[in-house]
N, C-alpha and C positions, 0 to 999 in steps of 0.2 A: 659350657653351653653358649656363652657369649661369643667364643671363637667360631662356633658353628654358624651362629646367626650372621656374623660379619662375613664369613666366606659365602654364605647363601646370597647375601645382599650384593656382594661383588659379582657373583655369577649372574644374577638377574640384571645388573647394570650392563654387563657385557652383552647379554642376550638382547636387551632392549636396543642397544646400539646397533647390533647386527640387523635387527628388524627395521630400523630406520635408515639403513644404508650407510652407517658410519661406524668406526671401530668402537667408540664409546660416546655416550651423550656428553654434551658440554654445557654445564658441568655434570659430573656424575653425582647424583643426589641420594643421600641417605638420611637417617634420623636416629638420634639417640633414644634410649628407653624413656628419658624424661621429656622427649618431644622437641629437642633442639635440632633444627635442620643442619645437615652437613653438606657442603658443596666442595667437590674435588675438581680443581681446574688443571689437573695434570702437572706437567713440568718435570717429569722424570729426566734426570741427566743435567738439570740446572745446578749451578754452583752454590746456590743458597736455597733456604726454605723460608717461606713467608706464610704466616697465619693471621687471619683477621676475624673479627666478630662484628657483624652488622646488626644493629638494633633498629627495629622499625619504629623509632620515635625520635622527635627532634623538637625544635623551638615551637613548632605549630601546636604541640600537645601541652603547652603550658597553660593550664586552664584558668589560673588566676592572673589577672593583669599585673599585679604587683610582684609576680614571680617571673617576669620576662628575663630571659638569660639563664634560667635554672638548668635547662637541658645541657647547655654548653658548660655550665659550671660543674655539673655532675661528671661530665666527661673528664674534666681536669682532676676532680677528686678521686676518680677511680684509678688514676695512675699513682696514687699515694699508697699508704700502707694497707696490707690485707691482713687477715687473721693468721696467715702463715709467715709473712715476711714484712719487715719494716721497709720504708722507702729507701733508706740508705743501704740495707742489705740487698735489695733488688738491684739498685744502681751499681753496686760493687760487682754483683754476679753478672750483670749484663756486660760490664767492661771486660771482665775476665773471659767471657765466652764470645765476645765479638758480636753482640746483639744490639740492635737499635729498635726504637719504637716510636709511635706517634698516633694521633687520632684527629678526627674532625667531627664537627656537628653541623647538620643542615636543618632545613625546616621540617623534613619528614623522617630523617634517619641520622644515626650516629655510627661512626666506624672507628675501631681500634685495631692496630696491627703491630706485630713483632716480626722482625726479619733477622736471620743469622745463618750460620753454617748448618747444613743438614744434620750434622751430628748433635746439634743442640735442639732438635725439634721437640723432644720430650719435655725439656725444661720450658720451652716457649709455650707449649700446650698447657702445661701445669700452671704457669704464671697467668696466662690470660683467663684460664678457668677460675683461678683464685679471685681475680679482679671482678669477674661477672657474678660469681656465686658467694664469695666470702670477703667482701670489702670491709675494712675496719671503720672508715669514716670518723677518724679521730678528730675531736673538736679543735685541737691545736692545728692539725693539718688543714682542716677546712678554713679556719680563720686566716692562716697564712696564704692560702690560695686566693682569697678575696683580692689581695693586693696584686697578685700575679695576673689575674683575669682583668682587673681594671686597667693595668698597664698595657695588656694586650689590646684592649679596646682603643686606648689612646694611640697605639701604633698601627691602627688599621691602614692598609694601603688604599690608594685611590680607587682601585678596581672594586674592593669590597664596599667602599662608600657608594660607588656608582650602582652596584648591584642592589644595595639596600634602597637607594633612591628609586630605581626602576620598579622593583617589586612593590614599593610603597605606593607608587602611582597606579600600577596595574591591579592591585588587590586591596585598595584602600578600605579600611574598616574591618579587614580580616586578619587573623594571626599571621598569614603569609607576608603581610605588609610590615611586620615588625623585624627589627634587626636581630639576627641569630644570637649575637653576643649579649643582647639585652641592654638594660639601662644601668648606669653606674650606681645611681642611688638605690636601685632595687638590690643590686649585687651586694652592697654593703650590709644589707639586712639578712643575708643568707646565713644559716647556721647548720650544724650537723643534722638536726631533726628534719629540716627542709630537704636536704640531700637524701637522707634515708627514705623519706616518704616518696620522693620521685622515683628512686631506684626500686623500691618495693612495688610500686604500681606498674612501671613500664619494663623493667628488666626481668622478663619472664621467658620461659622456654619457648612458648609459641611465638614470641616476638623477636626471636634470636636466630641468627644464622652464623655458623662457624664455617669459614671458607679457607682453603689453603691451596698453595701451589709450590711445587719443588720436589726434590728427590726424597726418597724414603719409602719404607715398607708401608703400604696402605693398611694392611692388617694391624700393624703396630699403632699407626696413627689413629685409626678408629677406636682401638682399645684405650689409648691415652685420652682421647676426647670424651669417650663414654665415662671414664673415671673422673676427669677434671670437671665435667659439667653435671654430674649426678645430683648435686645439691641446689641447682637452679630452681627457683620457684616456678610453679606451673599455674595455668589458669588465665593467661593473657590472650591476646588476639594479634595476628600478624597484620591484618588490614585495619588500620585505625579508623574508628567511626567519626571522621572529621567532617565538618560542614563544608560543602562545596562553595568556593568563593564566587562572588559575582565579578567576573573579569571585566576590566574597563577596555573599551575599544574606542579609537578615535585618534586625534592628533593633539599634541601638546608641546609647548616650548619648555625645554629643560632649563631650569635655573639652578644655581648653586655649583655650576661647573666652570672651568676655565673658559673664558670667552675668546681667548687668543686661538685656541684649537677648535676644530670642528668635530662634533659628535653626532652620530646618527644611529639610532636603535629602532629597528622596525621588525615586524613579524606578524604572525597570526596565532590566535588562540585555537587550539585543536579541540573540536567538539566530540568526535568519536574516538573512544579509547579502547582499542582491542589489539591483539598481537600483530595482526597484519598491518594496521596503521602504524604501530610503533616501529616495526621493521622497515616499512617504507620511509618513515621519517629519518631513520639512520642512514638510508641511502641518500636522501635529499641533503642531510646534514653534511655528507661528504662531497656530493656532486656540486653543490652550490658554490662553496668557496673556490673551487677550481675555476669555475666560470668567472666569478667575480675578480679573482686575481688577474686572469687573462685580460679582462676588459678594463679594469680600473688601473692596474699598474703597468702591465706589459704593453697594452695597446694605446692607452690614453695618458698614462703617467700622471694620474690625478692625485695619487697619494702613495706614500711608502707602504702603508698597510693595505693589503688587498681586500680586507673584510673577512669576517668569520661568520659561521652559522652554527647554532647550538640548539639541540633538542633539550628543553627544560621540562622534565616530566615529574611534576609533583603529584601527590595523591589528589585526584579529582581536579587537577589544573595542569594541562599540558600547553606548551607553546613552542613554535619554531621561531627562533629569534636571530636576526642578522644584525651585526654591529660593525662599525668602522670608526676609527679615530684618525683624523687628518690633522696635519700641522697647522692648518688655518680653516676658517669656515667657508672660504671661497668656493671649493669644489663640491660642497655638500649637496647643493641643489641638483647638480648633474649626477652625483653618485646615487641620490635617491631614485632618479629615473632609471639608472642601471639596475638598482636593486629590484624595482618593480618589474622591469622587463625580464630579468633573470628568473624571478619567481613565476611569471606567466609562462615562460618557456618550459618549466618543469612538467606541465601538463602534456608536453609533446616530447618528452625525453626519448632519445633513440635507443634501440636495443643494445648497440655496441657499447655506448657509454654506460648503460645500466650494468652490463656484464662486467666491465672493467671496474666500475665503482663497487659492485658487490664483492668481487674478489678482494679489493683493497680493504673494505670494511671487515670482512671475515678475518683477514690477516691482522688488522689492527686490534680486533677483539682478542684474538689468541695471544697477541704480544703486549696488550695494554696492562697497566698497573692493576694489581689485585682489587683495590677498592673501586676502580672504574668498571671493571668487568662484573664485579658483584653488584654494583649499582644498576647496570643495564639488566642483569638477570633478575634482580629484585623488581624493577619496573615491569618487566615482562610477566613475572609471577602475579603481580597485582591485577593484570589484565585477564587472568584466568587461565593462562597457558600452563599446562601441567603434563610432564615436568617442564619447568621453564628452561628453554635451550635456545639462546640467541642464534647460534649457528644453524640449527634446524629451521628456525623461522626465516632466516635470510635465504637459505637454499630453496625454500618453498615459494619464495616471492617471485613474481613475474614483473616485467616492465609495465604491463597493463595495470597491475596493482598500484605501482608507484604513480602512474599517470592519473589513475582514478582518485587516489588520496590527494594529490596536488590540486586537481580540479574541484574536488569536493570541499577541501579545507581552506584553500587560499581565496577567500571571499572578502569583499570589502567590509562587510559587517563584522568580520572576525579580526580585522586588521588594526594594529596600533602603530603609531609613529611618534617617536620621541627624539627631539633634536634641539640643539642650542643655536641653530641657524634659522632666523626668521624667514629668509628667502625660500628655504626648502618647504616651509609651510605655506607661504604665499602662493607657491606654484600650484597649490591645490584649491585655491579660491579663498583663502583666509586673508582678509585685507591687512596690509602691514600697519595701517593706522590704528587698528583696534587695540592691540596691546600697548601701543605708544600713548594713545589717548587715555587708556585705562590707567597707565602708570602716572601720567600727569594729573589725572583727577585724584588719585590716591595721595599724591604729593601735596596737592592743594588742600585736601581735607586735613592732612596731618599738620600742614603749616597753619591753617585757620584754627584748628583745635588748640595748637600749642600757644599761639600768640593771643588767641581769644581768652584762653584760660589765664594767661599772665595779666592781661588787661583787666579781667574781672577781679582777679585777686588784688590788684592795686586799688581798684575802686572800693573793694570791701574793707581794705585796711585804712584808707584815708578818704572817707566819703565827703567830708566837709570841704576839703580842698577842691574836689571836682564840682561840688554844688556852687561854690562861690564863683568859679570860672563860668 
């Protein structure tokens, strides 16, 4: 009976693709009997097979403040022993079969993946199913992983630190402002009960997507996934009921960064969140860096880095963000003007550039890493697109759609500017003396408080000496 159901699903997917004018939807979407979504991203003929599991939960869903870092910690613990295999047994099997694995945790989601030869697809499906449905969470494993995670936090690269600093400023007072890795003091308190409770609450069928790409019989793959995930708990929700952050807009001097180099991070909070807006943002994300590189590096030679643009689409919090890192702070003021001019030009994007950019974005999506394309498809699904198909949304987009999104969303009251160069802020009317005077006043207050306290303490200890004088 299961084989018949799978064959019918495959036939319906092919029919839906023909009706939409393409051979198959991207991804082909199915569902297990337990309610786990399955996304097939093709890849027949590839020399490897990759399977991933996307969980619609992350550090943002850590309800208790003293449990910050728990989502990331659970990700680590799930790569330990399961009810079927110990950690050492799994590691040995992976080495013998030529398989590697990894995972990551973000504010809204967590991703796990395995990659290996297509002949090992069944083993990989079974292993990732064991992790999701039947983890052991042995207290000894959990205790050992505490030290590993703390050491990972110590080794955070400068880019991670900068990302945490930026989101801390943009979403102050909201869970999005917290570091995904959490606090080391909190992590030291985690035990197996904490890990089991978080897993039991969030790792449910409705909150889970199994995605794969590579060679292999689709009928066999669907049967293996059905069997591997049959014991996953049900009763969750894919779209987390999280509070929308109050996003900060304005201009601020970045502190805590190297003052020898110049840093500029600017962009816009996106207010309307629907499939058309998201697809238009993907076009802008690709078109803007091309123009920035041409203007900043090729034409004016202001910096080695031509600048980047990224769509950061959290649940209930989207932004388009432009960044650049220069060897000195000297060109940042001029680069900021180039950023502003480039963003203004997007409301007048010409059709030829739009067509070229759209072809490139579609090509990039088809060739991107599995976790990247799953992330884009998941973002699209949360906007209500059904079935979520990034290629279809891009093909339906017009140049007028992109212009309208740029004109509507790139408004001054939606804009944020973060930089460690004071002159770049001065150019917008902020007096350079304000932060300088403020810093001097704080220094004077600290000086007065410190020496005033010392003087008062001396008087309290030897009052007669000062009275006689």
